[in-house]
N, C-alpha and C positions, 0 to 999 in steps of 0.2 A: 322336606315336608312333617310339620308339627304329625304325629297320630294322636287321634283322643282313646283310640282302646289297641294294647297290642298284648297276647294270644303267644305262649311258647310250648307248646308241646302240652297245652292244659285237659285236662280230664275230669271230670267229674262223676264218680261212683258211687250207687244204691246197690247196698248188699254189693252180690257180686257181679248185680248189670252195669252198666258203662252209661251213662246216659249221654257221655261229651266226651271222649280220645282223643288225645294229637291233634289238638285244634290248637294250630299255630297260623295268624295272620296278621295283616297291618294293618286301618283303617287312617286314611291322613284326614285330617281337620277337614271341614267345609265343607261333609258331601250329605245327601240323603240316600243312610246303605238301607237295602232290602238282603232280608233276612231270611231267606225261601227255605223249604223244606218236610217229608211230612209228617207223620203225626208221630212223633215217639222217636227223631231227630236229632232232639236239643236243643229244638232255637228256645224253648224257655230256659231251658240249664245255664245256658251260654249267656241269655239275659239276664240272669238271678246271679250270674257270678258277675256280673260286668255293674251290678246294682251292687252289690257288698249281700245280699240276699243268704245266698252262700259260698260257702268256705271251696277250695278246690281239693280234690283229692292224690294230683301230682301236678308239674308243668302250674306255671305260672301267668299272670294276667294286673294286665293297668290298666288305668281307664283315667285321660290327660296330666296323664307323666309319674302320678300316686297309685295306692295299692285301694283299694274298692275299698266306699265306705270309713276311711282311715282314722277320720275326725269329723267335726261338723265345715271342716271351709272343704274336704272334700265332698264331703254328703252334701253340700252346695253348689255344688258344678255340672251336678246330675241333676236332671228327672227322670222322671221315672211312669209310665204308664198302662197298670197292670190287664192283662188278657181279657175282667171281667170290668172292666173302665171302672173303678174302684173309689164310690162315693154314700157318705152316711145318710141313709134312707129318712133316718130321723132328724137330720141339719136342715134348715133351709140355702137358698144358694147363699144368702149373703151371710150366713155363720158358715160357710163353706172357706167365703172370702179372711172373714177373720180371723179364721184358726189358720190357714195360709201367709199368710202376713206375723202368727207368734212365730208357725213353724221353723220361717223362713228368711234367714237373713237377707237375700237378696230384693225381696216380692217388694215387685211391680202395681201397687194397686192400680193408678191409673187406667193402664193397663188391662187388667183382670174384669174390673169395670166397666171400662169403653166396651170389651171386647163380650162381656154379657147382656148389655143393652146394643148391643150389637145383636147380639144372638136371638136377642127378646125376652128371654130368659127372668123372671118377674122374680127380683132379690128375695118375695118374700112368701115365694114355693119351696117345698119339701124335696128333697132331689127325689124319693119314694115317689111321687107325681110326675116327675119328670117322665118321659116318651125314651128309650134308650139310644136313641141318637141325640139327645138332651141331655140325657147323665153321659156320653162322652161327648161332646162338645164343654161339657162342664170341668170332668180329666182333662180331659185338651186343657182350658185356661187355668187349671190348677198351676197344670207342668210349665205351661209357655209365661204365667206368671211367675215364677222359683228364678227365672233369666236364668238359668244351665246355660252351662255351655255344649253340653247332650242329652240329650230329648233319646230316651228310648221307650220304644210303645211296642208291650210284646200285644199282637193281635187286636187290638184296640178296637178294628170295624168287622172284628169277623158276624158280631150275629144282629148288623145293622139293613136297612132295606136301601138298594143300591143310591137312593136319593140323597140318603144319612148319610151314608161312606161319601158320594163326590161331595158333601158340603163338608165330612170332617174332614177330607186328603185338601179342598181349598184352603181351609183355613187354614190346617197344619202347613200347605209352602205357602203360603201367602207369610204365613209367622217367620220359617227360615227366611226370606227376601229381605222381609223389614229389620231380624234382629241379630240374622247371621248367624245361627249356631249349628251343632252337627247332631243329627238324625240317624239312630240304629229302629226299624223300622221289621218287624214280623210280621208277616202274612202269609195266606195259603194262596192267597188274587192275585195269581200274578199280572194281572192287567191293572190292577192296581196300584201296583210298583212299575210295572212299567213307564208310568205315568205319573212317576213323581220321584225316581228312584233314578242315581247317577253312578252309584255301584251297588253290588252285586254278590251277595255269599251264599253257596247253594249248599244247604248240609243233607247229609243221608247217610245215614245206618252209624251214626254218633259223629261221627267225618269232615271240614270240612271237604268239599269235592272239590271247589273253585270261586275264587274272591276277587276281584277289581274291579274296573271300572268301568258302563255300560259296556259306551261307545268302543270301546278295546274290545272286550270280549265280546261280542257282534262283530268284530273285523275280522276276527283273527281264527272262527269260528264254519265253517264251511259243510254244506251239504253235500256229500257227490253219490250219485247215479249211474249205474252202469250194468254192462255184465256183470253174472258173476265172480267174483274174484274175493278171494281170501286174505285178510287182511296184511301177513308179511309179503306180501307181493305190491301196499301199498308204495309209495316212495318213500324215502327220510327220510325223519323230520314232523311225519305227518301221526298225529297222537289220534287212535280214535278211544275215542268218545261213548257212543254208540255204533249197535250193527243190525242191520236185520237184511234177511235173505230166503229170496224162495229160488224155483229151482233156475227160473235164469238169467235174476238179477238180484246185485245189492245194493245196498241205499249206508251209507256210513256221513253219521258226522265226527268230525274231524276238528284236532285243531291243530295250526299250523301256521305259520309269520311268514311261507314262501309263498311267490308265485306257484299257482297247480296248473301246469302246462298240458296234462294227460287228455286227449282231443278223445278218449274211452269215455270219461266221465263228464257229466249234466251238475254242474253247481249251482245250485241254489244261498242265495241268503238265509241266515233265519233268524224267525223273531227270538225277542224275551223270551214268552215258554218254548220256543222248539227248542232253544237253548237249558233250559233249565230242566226240562221233562226228558233231555241226552242225559244228565247229568245224575238222574233221578232213577235211574233206568236200570235195575239191580239185577240183572241178567250179565253184565258184565264189569259190574260198580268192587265186585271183591278181586277184580283180577289189572283193575285200571291203574295206572300212576295214580296217588292225586295232586290236584295241577293247582298250588297254589297264586298265593296273586299274579295278577299279570296286568303289567304298565305301560 
C-alpha cells in the first residue's frame, strides 16, 4: 500500500536535547492518523519535519514519496494547519480566500466559498473579529481548499470549547469522506481521536512507542488482573506494556497475538485511552522495547 509518510531513524536535536529520536514509522495512505503524547514528546517536531519547516538532525523522512517541501509540486500536495490555527487578523474572510487562490496551484475556489457560506462566515468580516471556533474553521477551509493529498493538523482544537471542537471535527470527517485525502492530526484529547481516527501513533520521551491501525491495536492489547505475579512468570509472547501491583494483586497491560488461556487472569478489553496511557507510563517506558507498527 502507498505510504503518505515514512520515517527511518528520524531525529531532531536542539542543542544537546533530542526533541525526537530514532523515529521509525510508516503511515499508509487513506487513514486519519491520531498522533498523541504528553507535552514535549515530539509531536509538533515530527509534524514540522513532515511539513518541511524543519530539517532532520538524523535519519530520513519522505512524504508522499518525496522530500518534504522539496519544491512547488511537493508543497502543493501537503496542507498544514498549525497549533494556533493561523489566520491574518487584519484580513477579511474573502481576502484569505483570494490569498489562498494566489498561493496554491490546486486551489478549489468553489469548495472554499461553499464551505464559508455553509459555516455562516461573512466574507467581509475580518479574521481578528471571529471567534476561536470560526478562526479554526477558516484555517481548516484554507487547508481543504488547497486540495492536498495529505492534511497535517497540529493540535487544531486544543483551545476550542466542546461545541466548536465537535463542529470542527465533524467538518474534517465530512471532507475526508468527500475528497479522499489522508490526515495526520495531533491532539491531547484522546476522546476526539477515538471519534475520528483509524490509525494511532503514540509518542513518549521523544520516541515512537506504538503505531498501527486502531482496530488492530485494540485487538492485540489486553488488561490482565489476578493474583500477584512477577512479569517473568507471564506466558511467552506476552509483552508487558504497563504494570500495577498491590500486596495481593497484579494488573498488567500486555500485547500479544496469542489467545490467553490462564484461568488465574481476568482478561478485559482496553479503550483507546487505556492503550494510550499504558504506552505513556514512564515507570517502565525506558525498559520497554518500542512497539512499532502493528498490521
